[in-house]
Structures are given as structure tokens and as C-alpha cells.
N, C-alpha and C positions, 0 to 999 in steps of 0.2 A: 355454125352459129349464125353467120350472116344470112345464109339461105333461109333459116328458120324465121329470122326477123322479117325478111322480105316476104316470105309466105304469109305471115300474120298481118303484115301491112296490107297486102293485097286482099286478104280475107276481110279485114276491117273496112277497107274502101268499098268492096263489093256489098257488104252488109249495110253500110251507110247509104249507098246508091239505092239498094232495094227498099230501105226504109223511107227514103225521100221521094221515090218515083211517083207514088200517088199524089204527092203535093206538087211536084215540079212538072209532071206530065199527065194530069187527070184525064185529058181528052183521049189518051191511049186506052182507057178502060171502057169506052163506050161499047165496044163489042162484047165485053165480059158482062156488063150490066144488062145489055139487051138479051143476051143468052139466059142469064139468071132470071130475068123478068118475064120471059116468054110465057111460062105457065100462068103467071099472074095476069098478064094481059088477056090471055085466052079465057081465064076464069071470069074476069070482069066482063068480057064480051058475052060469055054465056049468061051471066047474071043480067046484063042489059037485055038480052034476047028473051029471058024468062020473065023479068019484072018490069021491063020498059024504061028502066033508069039504072044508072050505075049505083053501086052500094055507097052508103054514106061514109063508110070506113072500111078499110081492107079486112079487118077482123071478121066482118060479116061473110066473107068468102070461105071461112073455115068452120066446120069441117066439110060442109056440103060440096063446095066447088074445089077446094084444095085441102089436103091433109094438114098442111102447115104453110105459113107464109115463107117464101124463099128469102135467103140473104140477097143483098144487092149485087154481089160480085165485085164490089169496090172495097178495097182494104180501108179499114179505119172508119167506115160508115156503112154499117151492115143493113140498115133499115131504109125502106122507101118512105118518102113523104108523099102523101096522096091528097089531092084537092079535087073537089066536085063543085060544079056550079051549073046554074040554069040561066041561059041567056036567051031572051026572046022565045021562051018555051022549049028551047033545045038544050039537052043535057050535054055537058062537056066535063071531061076529067083529065087529070094529068098526074104524073108521078115524077118525083125528083129524088136524086141522090146528091146530097150536098158535099162538095169537095172542100172541106174546111181548110182555111189557110194556115200555113205555117209562117208565123210572123217574120222569120228571117228571109223568106222567099217572096211572100205575097201578102197583101192586106185584103185582097178580094176573096169573097166566098163564091166559088163557081159551082155550077150544077150540071149534072148529066140528067137530061129530062126527056120525058115522053109526053106527047100531047095527043089526045084522042082525035083531034081534027087532022093533024098531019100524019098520024100513025107511024111515027118514026122517033127514034132516039137521037139526041144530039147533045153536044157539049155547048154549054152557054157560059161565056166568060162575062160575068156580071160586074 
């Protein structure tokens, strides 16, 4: 009987840790987000090569460049936020996955972000 209670306690703690991990360690998901977004980055690059500018919104990539938009690879925030701007005649774009705060742990909303200038994904503690 005691062994069963200990087993369920361990299972409960493991489940809680799994549920809290994206909130407490969002930076550990950068490789997952980068892998999920790789086809999306490639599709944007093909669009830029074809049209001379990035798409105004990600939905313009489907179905010509991508069959569908990929999930972000980050639990609890499946969509990418996408921004496009033109600065001094040069197009720039970025993608973000917002790591929504869990009030008990953090009040900050962090981001896993890709910038077309740096060409890399990084965790931003905002």
C-alpha cells in the first residue's frame, strides 16, 4: 500500500515537472523551435529569392512554398508570430514564439526569436 502511494507521488511530481518545464526553462526549447521552423525559414528564403521581398504574412507561403505552416515546437504556444519591416530600403523579418509567463514563476513574457539579419534562433529574456 505504501509502495503504491510512493509510486503515485513520484508520477505526480514528474507530471508537474513536465507541465512546468516550458515555463521554468523556455530556453531549453530553442533547438526544438529551430528544428520545427527550418522548413518555414527555407520557404521564406525561397519567397524572397522569387519576389524580392519577404511575404507580408506567413499564410502566403501555403500551399505554394509549404503544404501547411509548421507548429512551433514549443509546448503551449504552437504558432509563430511573424514581423516584416523595411528599413532604409532593405527588407527584414523576424519570427517569435512567446513563452507566456506562469504568474507563480515569472511575470515576464520571454521569446524564442529568429532574426533575418543574424540568421539564428535565440532565447530573449524580456
